[in-house]
C-alpha positions in Angstrom: 128.3 120.5 53.5 128.0 120.6 57.2 131.1 120.1 59.3 130.6 117.1 61.5 133.0 118.3 64.2 130.7 121.4 64.7 127.5 119.3 64.5 128.6 116.4 66.7 131.3 117.9 68.9 134.9 116.7 69.1 135.7 113.5 67.3 139.0 112.7 68.9 138.9 110.3 71.9 141.6 111.0 74.4 142.6 108.1 76.6 144.3 109.0 79.8 147.6 107.4 80.4 147.0 104.7 83.2 150.4 105.4 84.8 149.6 109.1 85.2 146.1 108.3 86.4 147.5 106.3 89.3 149.8 109.0 90.6 148.4 110.7 93.7 145.3 108.6 93.9 144.5 105.2 95.4 144.2 102.3 93.0 140.5 101.9 93.5 139.8 105.6 92.8 142.1 105.6 89.8 140.6 102.5 88.3 137.0 103.7 88.9 137.9 107.1 87.3 139.4 105.4 84.2 136.5 103.1 83.9 134.0 105.9 84.2 135.8 108.0 81.6 135.9 105.0 79.2 132.2 104.5 79.6 131.5 108.1 79.0 133.7 108.1 75.8 131.6 105.1 74.5 128.5 107.1 75.1 130.0 110.2 73.3 130.9 108.0 70.3 127.4 106.6 70.1 126.0 110.1 70.2 128.3 111.2 67.4 127.3 108.1 65.3 123.6 108.9 65.9 124.1 112.5 64.9 125.9 111.4 61.7 123.1 109.0 60.8 120.4 111.5 61.4 122.4 114.1 59.4 122.7 111.6 56.6 119.0 110.7 56.6 117.8 114.3 56.7 120.2 115.4 54.0 122.1 117.9 56.1 125.3 117.5 54.2 126.8 114.5 56.0 128.7 112.3 53.7 128.0 108.5 53.7 131.6 107.7 54.5 131.6 110.1 57.5 128.4 108.4 58.9 129.9 105.0 58.4 133.2 105.9 60.1 131.4 107.4 63.1 129.2 104.3 63.3 132.1 102.0 63.1 134.0 103.9 65.8 131.0 103.6 68.1 130.6 99.8 67.3 134.3 99.2 68.1 134.2 101.2 71.3 131.1 99.3 72.5 132.6 95.9 71.6 135.8 96.8 73.5 133.7 97.8 76.5 131.7 94.6 76.3 135.0 92.6 76.2 136.3 94.3 79.3 133.0 93.7 81.1 133.1 90.0 80.1 136.7 89.6 81.3 135.8 91.3 84.6 132.8 88.9 85.1 135.0 86.0 84.2 137.7 87.1 86.8 135.0 87.6 89.4 133.6 84.1 88.8 137.1 82.6 88.9 137.8 84.3 92.3 134.4 83.2 93.7 135.1 79.6 92.6 138.4 79.4 94.6 138.5 77.4 97.7 140.5 78.7 100.7 
């Protein structure tokens, strides 16, 4: 069997603590950095899922459950990113609808 961690890279997603991210940086820079890191993590999880699916289809020793787990991690990360995006759009529309 092929080791997925060697074939697809690291599988652990490390989320930076927001409180530590805000120390020593302005809020906009810290928020932008956290957002950029989160989006790149979603991309990494999608790449890992793609690699697991290709490994499964080509018969390179990837187990079905490993491919399903990698795919579900990618789906959940994407759904979370989509929810955050929808909340940001909703907040923007709410602010733009305010009258001063």
